[in-house]
N, C-alpha and C positions, 0 to 999 in steps of 0.2 A: 197175207201172203200165202201162196199156194205151194204145196210140195207135190212134185210129180216124179214118176219113175220111168226112165227110158233105158232099156236094156237092163243092166245091173246097177246103174247109177241113179241115186236119188238127187233131185234138184229142188232146192228150197229158195224161195224169194221171188218167184214170178208173181205178177199182179193177179189178184183174184178176179178183178173186173177192170176192163179198159173203158175210157170215156167214150161217149157217143157224140158225134158232131152233127149239128143241123146245117152249119155253114160249110160248103165245100172248100172254102179258102181259109180254114182254121189255121191259127199260128201254132204250128207243131213241127216236130222233126223226129224222124226215125234214124237211128244209126246203130252200127255194129261196133262193138269194142272187142277186138280179137287180139290175142297175144299167145306167145309161147313162154311159159314160165319154168324156172328150174326149182326143184325142191332145195331148200336151204341145206348147206353142207353139214349142219349138225343133225339132220334128220336122215333116217335110213332110206334105202331105195324103195320104189313102189312095186308092189305085186298087183294090187287091184284098187281102183278108185271106188269108194263107197258112196260119197255124198259131196255135193258142192252147194254151199250156202252163199247167197249173194244178197247184198244190200246196196241200194243206190242212194247216194247222198249228194244233194245240190249244195255246193260250197259258196258260189257267188254268181250274180248276174249283173250285167251292165248293158244299157241301151247305147247304141252308137248310130250316128248319121252315116249313110252310105250314098253312093250315086244312085240315080234312078235310071233304069234301063233294062235291057235284056241282053244276056251274054250269048256268045256263039254256041254255048252248051245248052241254050234255051232256059237259063235260070233268070227269073224275073227279080229285079232289085227294086224295092218300093221307096227307098230313101231311109229306111229304118231297119236295124237288126238288133236282136237281143243276144248278147254273148253269154253263154252258160258254161260255167266251170263246175265240175263235180268229180266224184270219186266212186268207184265200185269197190266195195269192201267184200272180200271173199275168203272163205275157208274151205279148203279141200281136205276131206277126211279120207284116209286111205289105209289099206292093210300093208304092213311092211313086208318086204321080200326077205324075211328072216324065218328061222325055224319056229320061233314063238308066235309069229304072225300078229304082233301087236298093232293097235290102231293109232295112227298119228294124224295130226292136223297141221297143214301148211297154210299160213295166212298171206294174202296178197291184197294190197291196196293199189288200184289202178286209176290214175288220174285221167280225165278226159276234158276236152274243151271243144265246143261246137257253137253254132249260131242258129237262131230261128229268125226267118224273115218276118217282119211285122207288117200289118196292113198299111197302105199308103196314107190313110187318114189318122194314123197314130199320132197322139199328142203327148209330149213329154210330161204333162201334168197328170196323165192317166196312170193308175196303179197297175202293176203287173205282178202276177204270182205264177210261179213255175211248178208244175207237178211232173214228177218223173215216175215212169213205170218200167219194170223189167218184163219184156214180152216173152223172152225165151233165153234159156241157158243151155249151153252145150260144152262138154269137156271130153277129151280123149287123151289117154296115155299114149305118148309117142316115143317113149324110151324109159329106161329104169329111173331117170331123174327129171324127165320133161313131160309137161302137160300142155296140150293145146286147149285154149278156152275161147269161146265166142259168146258174147252176151248181146242180145238185141234189145235196144232201149227205145222208148217213146217219151219225148219231152213235149209238154203242152204249156203254152203261155196263155194264161187267162187275163184278159184286159178288162179293167173296170173303171 
């Protein structure tokens, strides 16, 4: 995992290297997990965000049958989808808006659920492994007790 600095905030947890694909129709999904979070009531107000640590955890996967066709939004359905459920585990370290300016950490676990369209020739006897990558992390203080966060994820289903 890589640590990067943007502005005055350090971001830890982005992928060091992303996979390369030879097939233009790889089974993958990019998504953004964005939210506005509140600092817990037991913690002091924020003066300055120092660091955001993020970890992506895949909790479960499940293959389902779907219709075959193309939607009006131009999405192609092949007959198979992989449902992926996971969690983003994050810690935001910040300087308290107090005279002593102590450093505090607020922990956030954000669940997500999405799907990956599988190839039309997928067979239920094939093995699937899912790799998750954090492509980008962004956070911004939007109040004395509120933080906006946006995490860009890449999920890749390897079929063997």
